[in-house]
C-alpha positions as CSV (number, residue, x, y, z in Angstrom):
1,X,17.7,49.9,-35.8
2,X,14.0,49.0,-35.3
3,X,12.0,48.7,-38.5
4,X,8.3,48.9,-39.1
5,X,8.3,45.2,-39.7
6,X,9.8,44.6,-36.2
7,X,7.0,46.7,-34.7
8,X,4.4,44.9,-36.7
9,X,5.8,41.5,-35.4
10,X,5.5,42.8,-31.8
11,X,1.9,43.9,-32.4
12,X,1.0,40.6,-34.0
13,X,2.2,38.8,-30.8
14,X,0.5,41.2,-28.3
15,X,-2.8,42.2,-30.0
16,X,-4.4,38.8,-29.5
17,X,-3.8,39.0,-25.8
18,X,-5.4,42.5,-25.6
19,X,-8.2,41.3,-27.8
20,X,-9.1,38.6,-25.3
21,X,-8.9,41.1,-22.4
22,X,-11.1,43.7,-24.1
23,X,-13.6,41.0,-25.3
24,X,-14.1,40.0,-21.7
25,X,-14.2,43.6,-20.5
26,X,-17.0,44.5,-22.9
27,X,-18.8,41.2,-22.2
28,X,-19.3,42.3,-18.6
29,X,-19.4,46.1,-18.8
30,X,-21.5,46.7,-21.9
31,X,-23.1,43.5,-23.2
32,X,-23.8,41.9,-19.7
33,X,-23.1,38.4,-21.0
34,X,-21.6,37.1,-17.8
35,X,-22.9,37.4,-14.2
36,X,-20.6,37.7,-11.3
37,X,-21.1,34.0,-10.4
38,X,-20.1,33.0,-14.0
39,X,-17.0,35.3,-13.8
40,X,-16.1,33.5,-10.6
41,X,-16.2,30.1,-12.3
42,X,-14.0,31.3,-15.1
43,X,-11.5,32.8,-12.8
44,X,-11.4,29.7,-10.6
45,X,-10.7,27.6,-13.7
46,X,-7.9,29.9,-14.7
47,X,-6.3,30.1,-11.2
48,X,-6.7,26.4,-10.4
49,X,-5.9,24.8,-13.7
50,X,-5.0,26.9,-16.7
51,X,-2.2,29.1,-15.3
52,X,-0.6,26.4,-13.1
53,X,-0.5,24.0,-16.0
54,X,0.9,26.8,-18.2
55,X,3.6,27.3,-15.7
56,X,4.4,23.6,-15.6
57,X,4.5,23.5,-19.4
58,X,7.0,26.3,-19.8
59,X,9.2,25.3,-16.9
60,X,9.3,21.6,-17.9
61,X,10.4,22.6,-21.4
62,X,13.2,24.8,-20.3
63,X,16.7,23.3,-19.8
64,X,17.8,24.3,-16.2
65,X,21.4,23.3,-17.0
66,X,21.6,26.2,-19.5
67,X,20.4,28.9,-17.1
68,X,21.9,32.3,-17.6
69,X,23.5,33.1,-14.3
70,X,24.2,36.7,-15.1
71,X,20.6,37.4,-16.1
72,X,19.4,35.8,-12.9
73,X,22.0,37.7,-10.9
74,X,20.8,41.0,-12.4
75,X,17.2,40.3,-11.5
76,X,18.1,39.2,-8.0
77,X,20.4,42.2,-7.4
78,X,17.7,44.6,-8.5
79,X,15.1,43.2,-6.2
80,X,17.4,43.0,-3.2
81,X,18.5,46.5,-3.8
82,X,15.0,47.8,-4.0
83,X,14.0,46.0,-0.8
84,X,17.1,47.3,1.0
85,X,16.6,50.9,-0.1
86,X,12.9,50.8,0.8
87,X,13.8,49.4,4.3
88,X,16.3,52.2,4.7
89,X,13.9,54.9,3.7
90,X,11.2,53.3,5.8
91,X,13.4,53.7,8.9
92,X,13.2,57.5,8.5
93,X,9.4,57.5,7.8
94,X,7.3,58.9,10.5
95,X,4.6,56.4,11.7
96,X,4.2,53.1,13.3
97,X,6.3,50.1,12.4
98,X,3.4,48.4,10.6
99,X,2.8,51.6,8.5
100,X,6.4,51.6,7.4
101,X,6.2,47.9,6.5
102,X,3.0,48.6,4.6
103,X,4.7,50.9,2.1
104,X,7.8,48.7,1.9
105,X,5.6,45.8,0.8
106,X,3.5,47.8,-1.6
107,X,6.3,49.7,-3.3
108,X,8.4,46.5,-3.6
109,X,5.4,44.7,-5.3
110,X,4.9,47.6,-7.7
111,X,8.5,48.1,-8.8
112,X,9.9,44.6,-9.0
113,X,7.2,42.0,-9.7
114,X,5.9,42.2,-13.3
115,X,3.6,40.0,-15.2
116,X,6.4,37.8,-16.6
117,X,4.5,34.7,-17.5
118,X,1.4,36.0,-19.3
119,X,2.8,39.1,-20.9
120,X,6.6,38.7,-20.8
121,X,7.1,35.5,-22.8
122,X,5.0,36.4,-26.0
123,X,6.1,40.1,-26.0
124,X,9.8,39.5,-25.6
125,X,9.8,36.6,-28.0
126,X,8.4,38.9,-30.7
127,X,11.0,41.6,-29.8
128,X,14.2,39.7,-29.4
129,X,13.7,36.1,-30.5
130,X,13.0,32.7,-29.1
131,X,16.0,32.6,-26.7
132,X,14.1,35.1,-24.4
133,X,11.5,32.4,-23.6
134,X,14.2,30.5,-21.5
135,X,15.2,33.8,-19.8
136,X,11.6,34.6,-18.9
137,X,10.9,31.0,-17.6
138,X,13.9,31.3,-15.3
139,X,12.4,34.5,-13.9
140,X,9.0,32.8,-13.5
141,X,10.6,30.0,-11.5
142,X,12.3,32.5,-9.2
143,X,9.1,34.6,-8.8
144,X,7.0,31.6,-7.9
145,X,9.4,29.8,-5.6
146,X,11.4,32.7,-4.1
147,X,9.9,36.1,-4.5
148,X,6.2,35.3,-4.0
149,X,7.2,33.3,-1.0
150,X,9.1,36.2,0.4
151,X,6.2,38.5,-0.3
152,X,3.8,36.1,1.5
153,X,6.2,36.0,4.4
154,X,6.1,39.8,4.7
155,X,2.3,39.9,4.5
156,X,2.0,37.2,7.2
157,X,4.5,39.0,9.4
158,X,2.5,42.2,9.0
159,X,-0.8,40.3,9.9
160,X,0.8,38.7,12.9
161,X,2.2,42.0,14.1
162,X,-1.2,43.7,13.8
163,X,-2.7,40.8,15.7
164,X,-0.2,41.1,18.5
165,X,-0.5,44.9,18.7
166,X,-4.2,44.8,18.9
167,X,-4.6,42.0,21.4
168,X,-1.5,42.4,23.5
169,X,-0.7,46.2,23.7
170,X,2.3,47.6,25.5
171,X,4.7,45.3,27.3
172,X,2.3,42.3,27.5
173,X,3.4,40.8,24.2
174,X,7.0,40.4,25.5
175,X,5.7,37.7,27.9
176,X,4.3,35.5,25.1
177,X,6.3,32.3,25.0
178,X,4.2,30.1,22.7
179,X,1.7,30.7,19.9
180,X,-0.2,27.5,18.9
181,X,-2.0,27.6,15.6
182,X,-4.6,24.9,15.0
183,X,-4.2,22.9,11.9
184,X,-7.3,24.3,10.2
185,X,-6.0,27.9,10.3
186,X,-4.4,28.5,7.0
187,X,-3.6,32.2,7.2
188,X,-3.8,35.2,9.4
189,X,-5.3,37.3,6.6
190,X,-8.7,37.6,8.3
191,X,-10.8,36.0,5.5
192,X,-12.0,33.3,8.0
193,X,-13.1,33.9,11.5
194,X,-10.9,32.6,14.3
195,X,-10.5,32.8,18.0
196,X,-7.3,33.8,19.7
197,X,-7.2,32.5,23.3
198,X,-4.6,33.5,25.8
199,X,-3.7,32.1,29.2
200,X,-1.2,33.4,31.7
201,X,0.6,30.9,33.9
202,X,1.8,31.4,37.4
203,X,5.2,32.6,36.1
204,X,3.6,35.4,34.1
205,X,4.2,33.7,30.7
206,X,1.5,34.1,28.2
207,X,0.4,31.1,26.0
208,X,-1.7,31.9,23.0
209,X,-3.8,29.5,20.9
210,X,-5.4,30.5,17.6
211,X,-8.3,28.3,16.5
212,X,-11.1,28.4,14.0
213,X,-14.4,29.9,15.0
214,X,-17.3,27.4,15.3
215,X,-20.1,29.7,16.1
216,X,-21.2,33.2,15.2
217,X,-20.8,35.8,17.9
218,X,-23.1,38.7,18.6
219,X,-22.1,41.7,16.6
220,X,-21.7,45.3,17.6
221,X,-22.0,48.1,15.1
222,X,-19.2,50.0,16.8
223,X,-16.8,47.2,16.2
224,X,-17.3,46.7,12.5
225,X,-16.2,48.3,9.3
226,X,-17.9,47.7,6.0
227,X,-17.6,48.4,2.3
228,X,-20.5,48.5,0.0
229,X,-21.1,46.1,-2.8
230,X,-19.8,42.7,-3.5
231,X,-16.3,42.2,-2.3
232,X,-14.2,39.8,-4.4
233,X,-12.8,37.4,-1.8
234,X,-9.5,36.1,-3.2
235,X,-8.8,32.4,-3.3
236,X,-5.9,30.8,-1.4
237,X,-5.2,28.8,-4.6
238,X,-4.3,31.7,-6.8
239,X,-2.2,30.8,-9.8
240,X,1.1,32.2,-11.0
241,X,-0.3,35.4,-12.6
242,X,-4.0,35.3,-12.0
243,X,-6.6,35.8,-9.3
244,X,-9.8,34.2,-8.3
245,X,-12.8,36.3,-7.5
246,X,-14.8,34.3,-5.0
247,X,-18.1,35.9,-4.0
248,X,-19.9,34.9,-0.9
249,X,-22.6,32.3,-1.8
250,X,-25.7,34.2,-1.0
251,X,-28.8,35.2,-3.0
252,X,-27.4,38.6,-4.2
253,X,-23.6,38.6,-4.8
254,X,-23.6,42.3,-5.8
255,X,-25.7,43.7,-3.1
256,X,-23.8,42.2,-0.1
257,X,-21.5,44.1,2.1
258,X,-18.2,42.7,3.5
259,X,-17.8,43.5,7.1
260,X,-15.0,42.8,9.4
261,X,-14.3,43.5,13.0
262,X,-13.0,42.2,16.3
263,X,-15.5,40.8,18.9
264,X,-14.2,40.3,22.4
265,X,-15.6,38.1,25.1
266,X,-14.6,36.1,28.1
267,X,-13.4,32.4,28.0
268,X,-16.8,31.1,29.2
269,X,-18.6,32.6,26.3
270,X,-18.2,34.8,23.3
271,X,-21.7,36.3,23.3
272,X,-20.6,39.2,25.6
273,X,-19.3,42.1,23.6
274,X,-16.9,44.5,25.3
275,X,-17.6,47.9,23.7
276,X,-14.8,49.9,25.3
277,X,-12.0,47.8,23.7
278,X,-10.3,44.6,24.6
279,X,-9.2,43.7,28.1
280,X,-5.5,43.4,28.6
281,X,-4.3,39.8,28.7
282,X,-2.0,40.7,31.6
283,X,-5.1,41.3,33.7
284,X,-7.6,38.8,32.3
285,X,-6.1,35.6,31.1
286,X,-8.1,33.5,28.6
287,X,-9.5,36.4,26.6
288,X,-11.1,35.2,23.4
289,X,-11.0,37.2,20.2
290,X,-13.1,36.6,17.1
291,X,-12.0,38.0,13.8
292,X,-15.2,38.0,11.9
293,X,-15.3,38.2,8.1
294,X,-17.0,36.9,5.0
295,X,-19.9,34.5,5.5
296,X,-20.1,34.7,9.2
297,X,-20.6,38.5,9.1
298,X,-23.8,38.1,7.1
299,X,-25.0,35.3,9.3
300,X,-24.6,37.6,12.3
301,X,-26.7,40.2,10.5
302,X,-29.5,37.9,9.7
303,X,-28.5,37.6,6.1
304,X,-29.5,41.2,5.3
305,X,-27.9,43.1,2.5
306,X,-25.9,46.1,3.8
307,X,-25.0,47.6,0.5
308,X,-27.1,48.8,-2.3
309,X,-24.6,49.8,-4.9
310,X,-23.8,47.0,-7.4
311,X,-20.1,47.5,-7.7
312,X,-16.9,46.0,-6.4
313,X,-15.1,47.8,-3.6
314,X,-12.3,47.3,-1.3
315,X,-12.5,46.9,2.5
316,X,-11.1,49.6,4.7
317,X,-7.5,49.2,5.4
318,X,-8.3,49.7,9.1
319,X,-9.6,46.4,10.3
320,X,-9.9,47.3,13.9
321,X,-12.4,50.1,14.8
322,X,-11.7,51.2,18.4
323,X,-13.4,53.5,20.8
324,X,-11.7,56.9,21.0
325,X,-11.6,56.9,24.8
326,X,-10.0,53.5,24.8
327,X,-7.4,54.7,22.3
328,X,-6.5,57.6,24.6
329,X,-6.2,55.4,27.6
330,X,-3.9,53.0,25.8
331,X,-1.8,55.6,23.8
332,X,1.1,55.5,26.2
333,X,0.9,51.7,26.3
334,X,1.0,51.4,22.6
335,X,3.8,53.8,22.2
336,X,5.8,51.3,24.4
337,X,4.7,48.4,22.3
338,X,6.9,45.3,22.6
339,X,6.8,42.1,20.6
340,X,7.3,38.4,21.4
341,X,10.7,36.9,21.0
342,X,11.9,36.6,17.4
343,X,11.8,32.8,17.4
344,X,8.2,32.8,18.6
345,X,7.2,35.2,15.7
346,X,9.3,33.3,13.2
347,X,7.7,30.0,14.1
348,X,4.2,31.4,13.8
349,X,4.9,33.0,10.4
350,X,6.6,29.9,9.0
351,X,3.7,27.7,10.0
352,X,1.1,29.9,8.3
353,X,3.2,30.5,5.2
354,X,3.9,26.8,4.8
355,X,0.2,26.0,5.0
356,X,-0.8,28.7,2.6
357,X,1.8,27.6,0.0
358,X,0.6,24.0,0.4
359,X,-2.8,25.2,-0.8
360,X,-1.5,27.0,-3.9
361,X,-1.5,24.8,-7.0
362,X,1.2,26.9,-8.7
363,X,3.6,25.9,-5.9
364,X,3.2,22.3,-7.0
365,X,3.3,23.1,-10.7
366,X,6.5,25.1,-10.4
367,X,8.3,22.6,-8.3
368,X,7.1,19.6,-10.4
369,X,8.0,21.4,-13.6
370,X,11.5,22.2,-12.3
371,X,12.0,18.6,-11.1
372,X,10.9,17.1,-14.4
373,X,13.1,19.4,-16.4
374,X,16.1,18.4,-14.2
375,X,15.3,14.7,-14.8
376,X,14.4,15.2,-18.5
377,X,17.5,17.1,-19.6
378,X,19.9,15.2,-17.3
379,X,19.0,11.7,-18.5
380,X,17.3,12.7,-21.8
381,X,14.0,11.3,-20.9
382,X,11.1,12.6,-22.9
383,X,7.6,13.1,-21.6
384,X,5.1,10.5,-23.0
385,X,3.1,11.9,-25.8
386,X,-0.2,11.2,-24.0
387,X,0.9,13.2,-21.0
388,X,2.6,15.9,-23.1
389,X,-0.5,16.5,-25.2
390,X,-2.8,16.5,-22.1
391,X,-0.7,19.2,-20.6
392,X,-0.4,21.2,-23.8
393,X,-4.1,21.3,-24.5
394,X,-4.7,23.1,-21.2
395,X,-1.5,25.2,-21.4
396,X,-2.6,26.5,-24.8
397,X,-5.7,27.9,-23.2
398,X,-3.7,29.4,-20.4
399,X,-2.5,32.7,-22.0
400,X,-5.9,33.6,-23.6
401,X,-7.9,32.6,-20.5
402,X,-5.6,34.5,-18.2
403,X,-6.1,37.7,-20.2
404,X,-9.8,36.9,-20.5
405,X,-10.1,36.5,-16.8
406,X,-8.3,39.8,-16.3
407,X,-10.8,41.5,-18.6
408,X,-13.6,40.1,-16.5
409,X,-12.1,41.6,-13.4
410,X,-11.7,45.0,-15.2
411,X,-15.3,44.9,-16.2
412,X,-16.5,44.2,-12.6
413,X,-14.6,47.2,-11.3
414,X,-16.4,50.5,-10.8
415,X,-13.3,52.5,-11.8
416,X,-10.1,51.7,-13.7
417,X,-8.1,54.1,-11.5
418,X,-9.2,53.1,-8.0
419,X,-6.5,54.9,-6.0
420,X,-6.9,58.4,-7.4
421,X,-5.1,60.2,-10.2
422,X,-2.2,61.5,-8.1
423,X,-1.4,58.1,-6.6
424,X,-1.8,56.4,-10.0
425,X,0.8,58.8,-11.6
426,X,3.2,58.0,-8.8
427,X,2.6,54.3,-9.1
428,X,3.0,54.3,-12.8
429,X,6.2,56.4,-12.5
430,X,7.7,53.9,-10.1
431,X,6.6,50.9,-12.2
432,X,7.6,52.1,-15.7
433,X,10.5,54.4,-14.9
434,X,12.0,53.5,-11.6
435,X,11.8,49.7,-12.1
436,X,13.5,49.7,-15.5
437,X,16.2,52.1,-14.4
438,X,17.1,50.0,-11.4
439,X,17.1,46.9,-13.5
440,X,19.3,48.6,-16.1
441,X,21.9,49.5,-13.3
442,X,21.8,45.9,-11.9
443,X,22.1,44.4,-15.3
444,X,25.1,46.5,-16.3
445,X,26.7,45.7,-12.9
446,X,26.1,42.0,-13.6
447,X,27.8,42.2,-16.9
448,X,24.8,42.0,-19.3
449,X,25.3,43.7,-22.6
450,X,23.5,43.9,-26.0
451,X,20.2,42.1,-26.5
452,X,20.2,40.5,-23.1
453,X,20.5,44.0,-21.5
454,X,17.6,45.2,-23.6
455,X,15.6,42.2,-22.6
456,X,16.2,42.8,-18.9
457,X,15.1,46.4,-19.2
458,X,12.0,45.8,-21.2
459,X,10.8,42.9,-18.9
460,X,11.1,45.3,-16.0
461,X,8.6,47.6,-17.8
462,X,6.0,44.8,-18.1
463,X,2.6,45.5,-16.4
464,X,2.0,44.7,-12.7
465,X,1.8,41.1,-11.7
466,X,-1.5,39.7,-10.6
467,X,-0.3,37.7,-7.6
468,X,0.9,40.8,-5.6
469,X,-2.6,42.2,-6.1
470,X,-4.1,38.9,-4.9
471,X,-2.0,39.2,-1.7
472,X,-2.8,42.9,-1.2
473,X,-6.5,42.1,-1.5
474,X,-6.4,39.2,0.9
475,X,-4.4,41.1,3.5
476,X,-6.2,44.4,2.8
477,X,-3.1,46.3,2.2
478,X,-3.4,49.1,-0.4
479,X,-5.5,46.9,-2.8
480,X,-6.6,50.1,-4.7
481,X,-3.0,50.9,-5.6
482,X,-2.3,47.3,-6.8
483,X,-5.6,47.1,-8.6
484,X,-4.7,50.3,-10.5
485,X,-1.3,48.9,-11.3
486,X,-2.8,45.8,-12.8
487,X,-5.7,47.4,-14.8
488,X,-4.3,50.7,-15.8
489,X,-0.8,49.3,-16.1
490,X,-2.0,46.7,-18.5
491,X,-3.4,49.4,-20.7
492,X,-0.3,51.6,-20.8
493,X,2.3,48.9,-20.8
494,X,2.2,48.2,-24.5
495,X,3.1,51.7,-25.6
496,X,5.6,52.0,-22.8
497,X,7.4,48.7,-23.7
498,X,7.3,49.7,-27.4
499,X,8.9,53.0,-26.5
500,X,11.7,51.2,-24.6
501,X,12.0,48.8,-27.5
502,X,12.5,51.6,-30.0
503,X,14.9,53.6,-27.7
504,X,17.1,50.6,-26.9
505,X,17.3,49.8,-30.6
506,X,18.6,53.1,-31.7
């Protein structure tokens, strides 16, 4: 039976986290203590140092030889089940393949990837005891190494599929035999301009090379989409449960627009813009494509501000703005869309995923923490006090700074509910009802009972993780839904988890 003292203990553990978040929110929204540039610096510190070091600290202190296999099995089964069911339902969904994949990725992120590190550890420790810290750390390791990598793989697959569909419509893509990605291309998310060159040999095989843009191409208003206000460009070095708002370095961070589009030109120069849509690579080999975003967009516009509203906003989820006549001409060709061989696509995706993970400090902190814990608990080697205290002093700031950084992000948003009330209700229902129910079924099937079963259910009702929102923003896939899940979910998660805590304690 849950007593008032138990509830007070939980509030004592969680109130400081919400205090840090609300202090940051009002510092930006009401008191105007921080500028967007200063918020960026704080967020960069959190994403590059505080949260990765916090992850390393918790993981290195956890004994991997005492891992709860049933708890891990329950978490894995729940995520695999959700992904499988979403894939099955997606096969019956009317729309293109990328549209079905879009919702699979978004709903998987909403229902199965909570904020385990920042919110889960202190909340569940207060509810069920210190043993839950080890369980949450195990889930953090799996999230960082397995599930976030899988999520990144899905995002890059979607980006590669969109790239192929737009540049090689119809049966042309089936003739692609090689896709070479230059070493300075980290991702296909479109945050950096790049060229995609294609050449067709005498045997009809298409060879594609993706390389970084070195010059700014002429812009066409008909080929761009823009969103007003400062767009928070997300960093590739996002931490375990935090983001990094990276505004474009110009005079006015708030008054700038973020435009993105496709500029087409022949191999001998990229200044010529083809307004009617891209030429088919089957007819004209060596077509170059420029995916223009971020700084290069404003350089092409002469550095002019294109937005007057001082608010954050999300880019349109449609990156490619095409001429209607061109779409009608190619409708039949796109209905018969083919893709390159599976090995070609797999190699492309593995390359960009590997490069992106190599730029994420939390990848290193999680792996190093796991390796150190294996060595430490296997041979009983303690970390030197100098190193331990150096790590601890930054880790101690991790929780508070993560919540403070989240509050800054909330304060910079024009609306807490960015996706609309109806979609917000659906998202919250999936997050706080569907997720815990699926986790309860998987936990019971895995043999969890008692306090561990309650722990598994409550952790599934934690607020939305930040990393899925980071990916959604970078790849421009339903960022409004994930933003609402992070911000509004953080506000309602405490009463929801307390309700689960009381009901499970009856």
